N, C-alpha and C positions, 0 to 999 in steps of 0.2 A: 609560110603561114605563121603568124604570130601566135603566141600562147593565148588561149582564151582566158579572160578574166572573169572572176566570180563577181557577185554584187558587192563584195567587200573591197574597200579601196586598197591600192597597192601599198606595200609597207616599206618605209625607210627605217632601217635599223640604226640604232645609236649605241656605239660601244668603242672604247679604245682597244687597239690591237696592233700597235707598232706599224701602222700604215700611213702615218702622217695626216690622218683624218679619223673622225669618229663616226662618219656617215657611211652607210653601206646599203647597197642594193644587193645584187649578186656578188659584186666586188666592191672594194673601197671606192668612195666617190670623192674626188679632189674638190676642195672648197671652191677653186676657181671655176668649176663647171656648174656651180649651183645658183649663183646670183643671190645667195642669202645675204642679209645685211652685214655690213662690216662689223657692227657691234656684236651680232650673234656669232659670226665666225671667230672673232677674238675671244668671246666667252667659251666657245667650244674648244678652241686651242688651249686656253688657260685651264679648263676642266681636265683635258687630257694630260697636260703638263703636271697639274696637281696630283692626278691619279698616279703617275709614275713616281713622283716624289713621295707619295704616301706608302709605297710598298717596301717591304724588306727584300733582302737578296733572294728569298724563297718565293717572291711574288705573292705575299700575303700582306694585308693591311697592317701597318705598324700599331694602330690602335683601333678600338671599336668606334671611337669618335670620328676618325678619318674615314672609316668605312661608311658610317652614317652620313657624313658630309658629302662623300662621293655620290651616294644614292640620292640624297636630297637635291643636289645640284643637277644630277642627271635627269631626275624627274622634272625639275624646273626647265631645263634646257629642251627636253623633249616636247614640253608644252609650247615653248616658244617656236621651235621648228615647226610643229603642227600648225600653229597659227599662221606662220609665214607662208606655208605651202597650201593651207586651206583644206576644205572638206574632201578634196579629191585624193587625199593621202592619209595614211595612218603612220604614226611614228612609234616604233617598238623600242622600249628600253628594258633591259634585263640587267640589273646590277650584279656586280661580282661580290657584293656584300652577302655574307652567309644568311640564308633563310629569306632573302628578299624574293619578291615575285616579279615575274615579267609583267610589264604594263604597256598598254597601248594608249596613245594619245591621238585623238581625231577631232579636229575643230569642226563644229557645225556651221561655221561661217566661211564665206569666200576667203581666198588667200589675202593676207595683209601685204604680201609681197608677190604680186602676180608674176613678176619676172622669175622668181624662184620656182613657182608652180610650173611655169612653162619649161624651165630648164629640167626639172625632175621628170616631167612628162616626156621630154625628148630623151633623157637618159634611160627611162623605162622602155621606150620604144626601141632604142638601140640595144638594150639588154635583151628584150624579147627577140629581136632579129638575130643576135649572137647565139641565143639559146636554140632558136630554130635551126640555125646553120649547123650547130653542133649535133642536133638531133637528127638532121636530114639523112646522114649515112645509115644510121640505125633503122630509120623508118624505111628507107629504100631497101635495105637488106631484108627486113621483115616482109615487105611486099613481094620481093623476089622469091623468098622461101615459100610464101603462101601460093604464089603463081606456080612454082615448081611442083609443090605438093598437089595442087589441083590438076596440073597437066599429067602427072604420073599416077593419079588415083585410079584405081580400077573401078569400073562400074559393075554393079551386081549382074549376075547371069540373067539373061532375058530382058534386060533393060534396053 
């Protein structure tokens, strides 16, 4: 059984983390699986590359300007991803810049790239199936314990 969704759209997270992509569901999402426009993929790759180049050896931004630029470009790209996938998804971006806030981008319009929306829907379905498969043994164990407890429970005298 797949996870039940709330009325909020599923979230695509946007952040660099040495995964060869900045797109995440539960796990990193390879660009080749997304059908996002080649222009957008190139911009996401460039943004990630610039991020790593802007860091010191201690993984802090070399300057405040580089941090601000990273945040501004992340916000811009999150909005473009949201437009391509449409109103059925939200895009979350939380900058590594100090004191920045997590932001959600959700287009009120249909997808400007319906193929990307279809790909992300399929990825989410596969993600839900994998999560359900991982959860199944724990659910089965909980059901077994409940059944064992009920079978061994004593009934009150006179019942």
